[in-house]
Every structure is written in C-alpha cells, then in structure tokens.
N, C-alpha and C positions, 0 to 999 in steps of 0.2 A: 241520249242514246242515238246511234247512227240510224238515219232514216233509210228505209228500204224502198225508196222511190227515186225517180229520176228527174233531173231538171237541167236543161241547157240554158245558160244565161248570157245576156249581152250587156247587162248593167249590174255592177257590184256595189251600188251605192249603199244599200242596206247593210252591207258588211264592211263599209268603210273602204271599198275598193272601187275606184272610179274608172269606168270604161269610157274613153274619150272619142270613140268613133262609132258610127251607127251600122257598120257592115257586119256585125256579128250574128251568130246564130243565137236565137232566144227561144227556148222550148220550155213549156210549163210542166210541172210535176203531175204525176198521176199515180194511182194505186197500182201495185205490182200485180201482174197476171202471168200465167204460164206461157201463153202464146205471144208472139211478137208480130209487129207490122214492119214491113220494109218500105222505106221512103227513098225516092230516087230524085237526084238533082243533076241536071245537065246544062252546061253553058252552051252546048252545041245544038241540042234539039229540045230543050225544055221551054216551058211557059208557066209563069206563076199563076195562070188561070186554071191550070190542070189540077188534078186531084193529088198528084205526087206519089201515088201508091202503086204505080206500075212503070215499066220502062217507057211505054208509049204515053204515059201521063206524067212525065217527069217535070219537076219545077226547074226554073232557070237559075235562080240565085240562092245563095246560102241563107240570106236573111229571111227567106220565106218560111224557113223552118220554125220561126217564132210562133206560128199558128198551131204547132204540134204539141200534144201531150204525150211524152214518151213513156213507155212501160218496159220492164225487164224483157229481154229477148228481142226488142226492136232493133232495127238496123237502119243506118243512113249510108246509102251508096251513091258515090259520085261517078259519073260516066267517064270512062277513059277518054283521053283526048281533050277533056274540058279544062278551062282555065278560069279560076275564081279569084277575085280580088277582095279579100276580107279575111275572116278568121272564124274559128269555132272555139268558143269558150264554154266549158262545163263547170258548174258548181253544184255541190250536193247531189251528185249523180251516183246512184248506187244500184247496180244490177244485182243479179243473184248468181251463185256459183253455177246453177243449172241453166241460167238464162242471162248471160252477160250482154250488155249493150255493145254493138259493133259499129264501127265506122270503116268503110272500105270502098271498093270500086266495082263497077260492072261494065260490060260492053266488050267490043272486039278490037278497038283501036290499039295500036302498039304502045302509045305513050300513056303514062299514068295521068290521072286527074291531078291538077296542080292548084295549090292554094298559095297565092302571093299575098303575104301580109303587108309588106312595104311600109312597116312602121305603124300599122293600124293594130287594133286589138290591144290597147294599152290598159294595164291594170297596175295596182299599187302593191308593193311587197315591203313588209317590215318585220324584222326580227325583234323589235321592241327595245333592244339594248345593243350596245356595241358588241362586236364579235370577239372571238378569242384573241385575235390580233386587232387592235383598235383602228388600224389603218384600213381594214377591210370595210367596204361600204355595207351598211346594215339595212338600208331602206331606200326606196326610190321607185320610179316608174319603169315598167317592163312592157315590151311589145312581144306578143306571142302569136304564132299562126294557130297553134292549138294549145289550150290551157285546160288542165285537169285539176280543179281546185276542190279538195275534199271529195274525191271521186274514187270509186272502186268497182270491180267486176266490169271492166271496160276493156275492149280489145280494138286496136287500131292497126290497119295494115294497108299496104298497096298504094300509098299516097306519095306525092311529091310536095315538098314545102320549101318556100323561100321567105326571106325577110330582109330585103335589101334596103340600103340607104343611099340616096343619090350623092351624099358627100363622103362616102366611105373611102374614096380614092385618096383623100388627104391622109388617112391613117396608114395606108400602104406605103409609108416612107416619106410622106410630105408634111407630116405634123410638125409645126414649129415649136410646140411646147407640150409638156405632159398635161398641162391644164386642159388642153383641147380634148385629150382622151378622157380626162376625169369627167368632163361635162357630157359625154355621150350617154344616150339612153341604152339600157340593156335590152337585148333582143334574144329570142329563141325561136327554134322551129317548134319543138314541143316542150312545154313547161308542166311540171307537176308540183302541187303544193298539198301537203297534209297539215291540217290545223285544227279544225273544230269537229272532227268526226272520229277521233280515236285512231285505230289502226285502219289504214287504207289497204285493201287487199286486191289481188288479181288484177294487176295493170299490165297488159301485154302490148308491147309495141313491136311490130314485126314488118320487115320488108318495106321500110320507109326510105325514101331518097330525100335527104335534107341538105340543102346547099345554099350558099350565098346568104348567110345570116350575119349581118354586119353589126355585131354587138360591141361591147366595151371590153377591150383586152385586159383591163385592169381589175374588173370585178369578178372575184373568184367564187364567192358564195351567194351572190345574187343569181337568179335564174337568167342565164346568159350563155348562149352558145347553141349547139345543135339540139341536144336533148339534155335537160337538167331537171332533176326532181329534188326538192328540198322540203324541210319541215319547219313550220313557224309555231310560236307559242300559242296555245289555245286561249280563248277568252275565259274559259272556265274548265280547267283540266280536271277538277274533281268531278264535274258532271259528265264531260265528254270522253275523258280518258287521255292517256298519254298519246300524243300524236306520233305516228311512225308508219313505216311501210312493211308489208308482208306480201310475198309472192309477186315480185316484180320481175318481168322478163323483157329484156331489150335484145332482140335477135334479128340477124340478117338485114341490118340497116346499113345504108351507105351515107356517111356524113362527110361533107366536103366543103372546104372554104367557109368555115364558120368561125366566129369569135365569141366567146373565149374558148371554152372546152368543146370537145366533140361529144362525149357522153359522160354524164356525171350524176350519180345517185349516192347519197344525198345528205347534204349538211343538215344539222338539227340544232334546235334551241337547247337540247339536252347535252350538248357537247361537254359541259363541265363535269359530267359524271364519268367521262372517259379519261380523265386526267390520271397520270401515273403510267409507268411502263407496263405493268400487268393489267389487263382488262378481264374482269371476271365474266364467266359465261352468263351469270345472272344479269349483270349490268347490260351486256351486249344484247341479250334476248329481250330484256324488259324495255330498254330505252332506245335500242338501235333497230336496224332493219333486218328482217329474216327472209330466207328463201329468195335471195337476189341472184339472178342469172343474167350475165351479159355475154352473149355468145354469137359468133358468126358475123360480127360487124366489120365494116371497112371504114376507118376514119382516115381521111386524106386531106392533107394541106390544112389542118385545123390550126387556128391561131395560137393556141397554147397547148394545154394538156390534151392527150388523146382520149383516154378512158380512165375514170377515177371512181372507185367505190369508197364510200365514206360511212363511218359509224354503222357498220354492218356485221352481223354474226355469220361467219362461215360463208361469205359470198363466193360464188364460182364465176370466174372470168376466163373464158376459154375460146379458142379457135377464132380469135379476132386478128385483124391486120391493121397496123398503124403505119402510114406513109407520110413522113415529114410533119410530125407534130412540132408545134412551135413556129409555124410558117410566118406568122405575123411578127415574130421576134427577130427574124433574120436580118432585117434592116438595121436593128440596133446593135447586133453583134458584128455586122460587116462594115458599117459605115460611120456609126456615131462615135463621138469621143467619149472617154470615160465619164466626163462631167454630164454630158447629155444622157448617157446610159443610166446614170444614177437618178435622173429625174423621173424615170419611168418606174412605176410601182410594180415590184416583183417581176422583173424581166427574166424569168426562168421557168422551165417546164420539164416534165418527163412524159413519157408516152403512155404507159399503162401501169397504174399503181394504186395502192390503198392509202387512206387516211383514217386513222383511229378505228381500224377494223380488228376483229378477233378471228383468228384462224382463217384468213382469206386464202383462197387457192387460185393461182394464175397458171394456166397450163395450155400448151399447144398454140400459143400465140406467136405471131411474127411481127417484128418492128424494125423499120429501117429509115435512115435519113432524118432522124430527129435532129433539130437544130441545136447547136451548141450554144446554149444561153445560160451560162453559169452551171446549170445542171446538165440537161441534154441527154440523159440516159434513157434507154428503153424501159428499164425496170427500176423500181425505187421502193424499198421497204421503208415507208415513211410514217413514223410515230404510230406504229401498229404492233399488235401482239400476235405472234404465231403465224406470220405470213409465210406461205410456201410458194416459190416459183419453181416450176418443173416442166421439162419437155418443151421449152420455148426456143426460138431462133431469133437472133438479132444480127444486124450487119450495117455498117456504115453510119452508125449513130454518132453525132458530133461530140457528145459528152462521155462516151465510153459504153460500158455494158450495165453494171449494177451499182446502185447507190444504197447503202444502209444509212438512213438519214435520221439523225437526232437522238437525243438522250432517251427517248421513249420508243425507239425502234428496237423492239424486244423479241427475242426468240425467232428471228427471221431465218428462213432456210432457203438457200439457192442451190438447186441440185439438178443434175442431168439436163443442162441447157447447153446450147452451142452459140458461141459468139465468134463471128467471122469478120475480120477486118473492121471492127469497131474502132473509133478514133480516140484521141486524147489520152485517156487512162481507163483501163478496164474496170477497176474496182475502186469505189469511193467509200471510205469508212468515215462518215461525216459526223462531226460534233459529238464525239465520244459515245457512240451507240454502245449499249451495254453488252450485247451478245449477238453474234450471227454465225451461222454455219454455212460454209461454201464448199460443196462437195460434189465430186464426180461430174464436173463440167469440162468442156473443151473451150479454150480461148486461143483462137488462131489469128496470127498477125502475119500478113504477107505483103506483096507488092513493095512499094517504097514508103510504107507508113512508119512514123516514129512513135507509135502508140506505146505508152508506158503500161506497166502492169498495175500500178497503184497511182491514183491522184493524190499527191502529197501537198496539203496546205497546212497552215499552222494549226487550224482547228480540226483537221482530219485525223483524229486519234482514237477511232473506234476499235472495238474488240471483235475479232473474228477468228474462227477455227477453219483453216483451209485444209481439206482432206481429199485425197484421191483425184485431184484435178490434173489436167494436162495443159500446160502453158507452152504453146508452140509458136516460136517466133522465127520466121525465115525472111523477114523484111530486109531489103537492101539498105535501109536507113534506120535501123533499130537504134535505140538509145543505149549507149555503152555505159556500163557501170551504174545502172539505176539502183536506188535503194529498195530492196525487197524485204529484208529482215528488219523488223522494227518492233518495239514494245507493243504488247497487246495483240500481236498477230502470232498465232501458233500454226505450225505446218506439220502435216503428217502424210507421208506416202504420196507426195506429188511428183509429177514429172515436169522438169524445166528443160525444154529442148530449144537450143539456140540462144541461151542466155550466158554465153561465154563471157568472162570478164566481170560477171556479177557475183557478189557474195550471196550464196544460196543457203537456205535453211539446212540444218544438219539432217542427214538422212535422205536428202532429195535424190531423185533419179535423173540423170542427164542424158540417158541414151535416147535414140530415136524411138518414139513409141510405135512406129511402123503402122501408120494409118493405111487404109487401102488406097485413098486418093484424096488427100486433104485440100481445102481451099477451093473446092469446086461446087459448093452449095450455091443456090440461086442468089442473084444480086438485086432482084426486084420481084414484084408480085403483080401479074397481069390482072387488072380489074379487082384487086383485093382478094384473089383466090388463094387459099392455102395450098401448099405444095404436097404432093404425095411423098410419103416417107422415103421412097427410093432415091430422091435427090440428095439425101444426106448420107448415103451409104459410104461416101468417101471417108467418113469418120469412124467406120468400123475398123476393128483391129485385125491385122494379119495373124496367121496362126502362130508365128514366132515372135509376137510382140512381147516386150518386157513388161507391159502393163497388165497382162493376163494374170489373174489371181494375186496381184501385187498390192491390192488395196486393203483397207482395214474397215471392219464392220463397226458401225456406231449404234448408239442406243436408238436413234431415230434414222431409219434408212428407208429409201424408196423401195417399194415392192417390185417395180419394173424399171428397166432402163429406157433410154430415149426411143428405142426401136420396139418396145413392147416385150422384150425378153425378161423373164423373171430374174431378179438379182439374187445371188447366193450369199452364203455366209463368209465367203472369201472373195469379195467383189473385185472385178477388174478396175483399173484406173481409167477414168474417162467416162464417156456416155454410153459405151457399148459393153454388154455382158456376154462373154463367150459361153459355149457349152463345155468348156474344159472341166474335167473332174476336179473336185475340191477335196482337201484333206482336213478341213476344219469342221467340227461338229458344234455348232453354236446357232443362236437365234439373234435376229435383229427385229426392229419393229418400225412400222410406218406411222399409223395414228396412235399407236401405243408405244410406251417407252420400255426398253429392255436393258436393265443394268443389274450387275451383281447378283445374277440368278433370280431376279424378280421381274415381273411384268406389271407395270403400273400405268396410270392414266387410262384405265379400262372403264368405259362408261357402263352405267347400270343397264340391265336388260339386254346385254349383248348375247348373240347366239354363238354356238361353237363354230359355225361356218363363217360368221363375220370375224371372229377372232383369228381364225386361220388365215383369212385374207389379209389381215394387218401384219402378220408375222413374216419375216424374211429368213429363208433357210435354203440350203443347197437342194438341187433338183432331185438328188438321189437319196434324200433323207425321208424316213418315215416319221410322221408327226401325229401325235394323239393328244386329245384333251380328255383328261380323266379325273375321276373323283373316287377315292377308295378303291383304286385299281380297275374301275369300270369305265369304259368309253362313254362319253357324252354324245348323244346323237347330234348331228350337225344342225338340225332345226331347233334344238332345245336351248333355252337360256342357260348360260354357264353359272352354276351355283357357287356360293361361297365355299372356299376350301378346295377348289379345283386346282389342277396343275397342268402344265404342258410338258409332254415328254417327247423328245426327239431321239431317234435311234438310227445307227448305221454300222454295218459290219460288226454286229454284236456289242457295240458300245451304246450307252444311253446317257442322256443328260436331262435333268428335270428342272423346270422353272416354276416357281410359285406365283400365283396370281394374287396381287394385293389390291383389294377394293378400297374405296375411300375410307370406310370404317369397318373394322373387323368386329365380329361378335365374340362373346366369351371372355371379355376383359373387364376387370374392375380397377378403379383408380384409388390410390392411397389418398387419405385426407391431406390437403396441402398444409394444414396447420402442423403436421408432424414432420415437416422438413424445413430447411433453410436454403437460401440460394445466393450465389455470388456471380459476378459478371466480369469479363475481361475489360469492359468499358461501359460506363453508365453516365448519363448526363446528370450533373448535380446542380446545374444552374449557374456555374461559374464560367462556362464557355463564352467566347465572344458572341455578342448579340443575344445572349440569354440572360435570364434573371432567376432568382430562387424559386419562383412559382413554376418555372419550366422544368424542374427536377423530375426525372423519370427513373427512379431506382430499380434495381433488379427485383426487389421485394414485391413490386407490382405484379409479377407473373405468378405469384402464389397467394394473392389476396382474394381470389374468388370473384373479382370484378373485371369483366371483359372490357369495360370502358376505360380502365387505366392501363398504361403500357410501360414496359421497359424500353428505353432507347439509348443507344450508344452515344458517347459524347459527340456534339456537333463539330468540334474542332479536331477530332482524332479519327482520321479516315484510314485506319489500319484494319484491313480485313481479318488479319490473324487474331485480333482482339474481340471479334464478334462471337462470343460464346457465353453460355449460361451453364452453371454447375449446380446441380441439386444434391444436397446432403440429406439422406434419409435417416440419419442419426444411428441406424443399426443396419446390418446386412439383411436384405430382403429379396425375395424373388421379383425380378423386373422383366417385362416382356413387351412393353409398349410405351412410347412417348407420344403425348398429344400436344401439338403446337397450335395455339389459337392466335392467328395474326391480328394485327391492329385493324380497325374497321374504317376509320376516316380517310386514310391514305394508303398507298401501297409501298412507299419508300421504306426500306429496311426489312421487308418481308423475306424470309429465308426461301431461296429457290433451289439451293443445293446444300445438303446437310450431311453431317457425320455425327454419329452418336457413339460415345465411348462409355464404358463402365469400369468401375474400380472398387476393390474392397478396402484399399488403404489410402486412396487419393494420390498415390505415387506411380503405381504400375497400372497402365490403362490397356483395355482390350476393345477393339472396334466391334460394336454390336450391330450396327446398321449404317448404311449410306445410300443416298439416292437423291432424287429431285422432286420438287413440288411445283405446282403452278403458282404464279405470283399474285394470286387473288386473296380475298379475305375469308375464303372457306376454311373450315377447320381441317388440319392436316394430321395424319396418323402415320407413325413409323412402328411397325411390329417386327419383332425379332425373336430368335430362340431364347426362351426363358433362362436366365442365369441369376445367381445370387450376387448382389452388389449393394454397397452403401452409397456410392457416388455415381451419378449419371450426368454426363456432360454432352451438350449439343453445341456444335460449331456451325456457323454459317460459312460454308466453303464459298458460296456465292449468295448474294442478296441483291435486292433492287436498290440501286444507288439513289442518293439524294443530290441532285445537281452535280452528278458525276463523282460524288464522294461516297466511299463505302459507308454503309450504315446498317445497323441491326436493330430490329424491333420485335416485340412480342407482347401480346395482351395476357396470355395465360400459358403455363406449362403444367402438364399433368403427367404423372408417372403411374403406369398400370402394370398389372400382373394377370396371368391366365387364371380364370376361375376353374374350379374342378368340375367334375361331371354333375354334381348336385347344384352347381351354381353358387357355392359358398365362396 
C-alpha cells in the first residue's frame, strides 16, 4: 500500500538505485500532519548553522536538508538569485490532496534560484526487459537535477534547472561516430518514475525554466531531456498495484536547448497491452495515465521531439509553442552523407504528438521551424486511437504539416487548423494507416516554395478522407502536375486554388475562396507567447466567398470553428464559419457520432446540457431532448429511450439515442440457428495449420473464447460477412456482436445489417459504426420478420494492412412485450 509520508533521498542503494554523488538532498520520513513547516535555503545569505525555518535563518546548501523530517504541507523554498550545484532527489514522497509538499522560491531578486546538476544526481533506471523496439535502450544511468521517484501530491514551481556536460560540444556536429553518442549518459532537468507505489497522483510542474540539459539524443524512452516521466515494472505488482500516473500537470514551463525531448509523459512497462489499432477505454484507464494536462509551455531548440504524450487516456495538450524541435538533428540533415546519417539511431522527430494514447486532444498550439529530419512535422498522429488535432497553427516546418503515422494510427481527426508556408509536403499518410479524417483546414503555400500537397513515398499508402479543406497555392515555384488523386484517398467538397495543371478529385472547387487577407499570419513567436486570434483574421471569408455553406456535414464534426464561431449543419469550407443562413435541417456530432438518424457513442450518465453541447446544428434551429414527448431538463441525466428533435420553419427531424445496451430485448437460442461466412480460416492458408481453423460456427457455440476469423490469405473486405439462418421467419430487432478478446485485428468498426425472408431479396435494417475495442456491441433496429440476418464488416481493423474479419459470438434478438415475455 502507498505510504502517506514523505522522504527525500540522496542514496537509492536499498532500492538497487545507486546515487554516485554526495550533493543531493536527503530528508527522512515522518508521519503526516495537517500543518506544514517552511524550510529556506539561500546560497547568497544562508548558513548551515542556522535553523532553516525562516528567511533570516536560511541554510546555505541543499545537502543540509538531510537533517529534515518532512511532513505533508511542508515547503522547501530556495531564495531567488541563488545558485546551487547539486540536485534534489525524492523517493517514496507522498503528500496529501489537502497538503501537498511544495518546492519553490522566495525573495525579491529578479532571477530565479538555479540548480546546476552538471552530471551529478546519478541514479539507475531499468525496464527489466527490452523495449517494444529492441534497439531502444532499456537500462542505464541517468543524471537528474530533480528526481521524483514514486512520488505524488508534490508541486514544484519557479525554479531554473540545468544539467550541462563539458564535452557536449562534440555532439553539436563534431561527433566522429554514432558510438560516441551511444555511450553518453542520459540527463534530465526533471525526471519522474512510477514503480512501486501504484498510481502516482497530483504531480504539478509549473513555471520552470529548464535549459542546457546535455543528454543522449538517441535514447527515446529513458529519462532523457527537459522533463520526462516514465513507468517501470514494480517489484511486486500484486502487492503495490499497477504503476501509472494520474493528475499530472506540466504548465507554463520554458524548456530550451535540451536533449533528447522537451517534455515527455510517459513510457510504461505495460505497453504491450496497447497493441492493436483500437485501444479500449478500459485498457487506457487501467494501465495508462489519466488526467494528463500539458499546457502553456514553450519548448525551444530542443534536440528532438518537442512535446509527447504517451500511453494516456484523453490527455489534453493545449496552448503550447514549439520553436525548432529537432535542433540537434540539423547537422545530420544538412551536412552528413547518407551513410553517416544511417549510423545515427532514429534521426527523426516531430514537434507535438501522441504515442499509444486514446482520444488525445491537441488544440490551440503553435509550431514552427521544426527540422526536416525524415519526419519533421509539427503534428503527428502516431500509433494512437482517436487523436484529435484542432485549432492549431503551424508554419515553416521542414517536414510539412501533418503525418498520420503507422498501421495503428487509427481514427485520427485533423480539423480546423491553419498551415502557412510549411515545407516539403503538407500531408504524410505513412505506412498504410487505417483511417484518418482531414477536414476544414486551410493549407496556404506562398512565396517561392515548392511544397507539395502530399509526401509520396513507396510506403506512404495510408487511408484518409479529406473534406471541406482549402488548399491555396500562390507560390512562384509551385510543383506542376503533382499527384493528388490516389487510391485510399477520398475527397469531398474541397477547394484547390492555384493547382492548375493538376488532376483534381471529381467535384473539387477551383475558384478563389476569397480570404480577407491570406498569408499574413505571424512567422515567429516572441518568447513563446501565443498570438491573439486577431492575427489570423486574414483567413476569414469574404461575404461573396464560394466556400460559404459549400461544405458537407460529417458524423464527427467540430462544434466550433477556428475563431470560436459555432459550426452549422451546412458548414463553410475552411476554418471560418460565417453567419449566413442555412437551408439544411440536420445534426452533426462532436464527441458523439451522428449517422443514419441515430446518435451513438453516448457515454453513460450524460446530462441533456452535455449532449446539446456535443451536437452540431444551425444557429436558427430549435433543439429539444425529449422522452415520451416531454422535454428533459438540461441538468437531468438523459434516460434510455430519449430522442433529439430539431425544428425550423415548421419542419422537424428526430434522432434516436442508442446506448451501448438497450433494454427490453431477448435473444434467440443459438442452437436454433446455423451460420455461414463469406470467408473463414480452415487451416489451409499459408503459414497456417489445421489447428488454426476458425470456422463460422464458433460465433454460435456459446463460447466467447473461440472465434470466427476470415482466411489469412484472402484480404477481400467484401467477403467479411456472417449470415445467420433462423430456420423459420421470426421477429428480429437487435444483433449483438461480441468481439474477440485477445487482439483487435478483425473487429468490425463499420457495419451493415440486412434481413431477408428468402435469402435472395435483402433489406437494410441497420448501419453504423462501433469502437474497435473488445466491448460487446449492439445494433438495434425496427422490428421486422425475417429468417435470415446478415452482418457485413464495411470496415474492420486490418491485420498487417490486410483486411480481416473476426467475431467471438453473434446473437439475434427481438423486442420483449410489455409483460417481458
């Protein structure tokens, strides 16, 4: 069980972690109390003979804190203007929610107190096994100015941290071989480790200036860079619990000239549970990090990645600025030969991005001057599920604008962003990503740039739906005749201005969109400050723009445009939504999905007010949430069986609400039916054997541990269907789909259900989308009589880029009558 007392340590020997320098803070544990004591340390006016408990009685050096027994609510304050050479390491430090331990500053001097680690504060880090990529280092020594090891309810603010190396100049372009980089010790300004205390909570880092941290540019998942927090395997997980983070805030920090990353939270030993395109909410919340906020930070000239959120559930990364991420890679892109370049392990980066996150949101960020190092984009949907980028601004980034990276970059959304004069190629659909939506963005290319719309490499064959975007190219050196239309790219209602000579998608608009004053957004950010929205007004539309009301509404639509205006049911093309009256009476959804008259993906316990906020509709529409004809008060939870009604000019449209599981249904006995499939693995495919057979009959055997799987060597999406024969015509009103448990490949994510009396003439009963996790799925529809029920995977999670279908169980149900019979 997590201890509720505090300890600052300078020696980790008992935990198998060796500290190799004596300048650390070492504070003994004590029982928690409500009140706290403030301890003062000053290199300017302190004396270790003092009591340390007032400004006039401050200690002189950090190591004198070893005589202190800290309690919750205690504070350690360093005097402004002081310089300390050493470090502060904390282990098993646990404050309380009402009494966190704080480390900060005091005094009237203009400069912050500084801790110079200079390679001191060395501790040992080990993941125990090799990483997801065996070339990543998994263990070694790390030097940290501040270390939080199994620490929570701690707040640190107002400090300056450095961790220089006197030989770092060799790395800045003078390294003779990659092996010299391999041998470098990792360093950080602030390190966090969760290991033997279960969930580490309430870690707040605010207003820190971290610079000149000379770490190892090659070590991605070791603690290495400005701020990095990671999770190691516990010694006894059954006793201490799953190690993870909850309620981490990194805010208003300036991170400059550090190697490797600027800010990174946080790699985990549980990474194997996140394999597969779809990441379930349960997995992300149980084994990943929750309530992660990275906001208001300025990362400048960092060696590699700027800001990365890893293995987190719904992290929020907003209002940050990245200036020249990948600074230490520039020498390799500019001067090294291809042979020398390949010696360097992973010489690529992106600025602000997720890795293996579920439903991450990146908004109101600005990125510029990212180094073109193979990737070099400001934004990167990287092997994550449900990522949303919205309301961001990028310019002059070497690798372009947005990358959708990898076969497990799933359900990524890039909407209402502005790209101005990014370089190379604006969109990279890398390694056959399964699905991305790119909508309502503005991509502006001016000056004498030869930026392409897409980066086309042999392995850049991902899938994307591009909708309502404006591609505006007025460069004097534009690329003539570039390839835009390509398999797996679909285009709807986009404007291509300045792309004369290119083969454009059918239905494209080529007229001038009539911006107010394009290409005039800022080209830099003074001291990392975000710009006021007024500087982007050149991308608003004139009153006579052909983009007004020319867009198309999708099932997942933003509630607001780039400027904060509400989006209607007949959206404008681009990032601006005018107040022009609309003629369409329809709904879209933001965090909920609206398709075919149904509203799905609605969480339990939602209120009527919350639901209205997630719905997209015209400004002059009346909207009501009702049940049995009566309005549901905004503060009330929406009950089962409710509906959303929109009205305008005497016309009404009603949408049903589909919860995860409807009540009032009974399932037929599976033994009363038979099943067939368009494709089923029988053990004869290449690389298979008879024991690998997964017949269709497994979906009606009552065993959720057996599955039907389509043939491994037949990647034909049209064959991914199951047909149930009920033997006689019966009432049917619901299909239950139970996905496989062990993996996500083959899980149906977009379905169509058809019914038939004779097996020849079919009628569509339902269609929609499901999340790609292992939770049970339900599709309810108007009750009809049918003998045959067929479900088709219109879309499913691929296996190594090949179409696949899987299911553990299929059940067919009907509506029970009022007596429940």
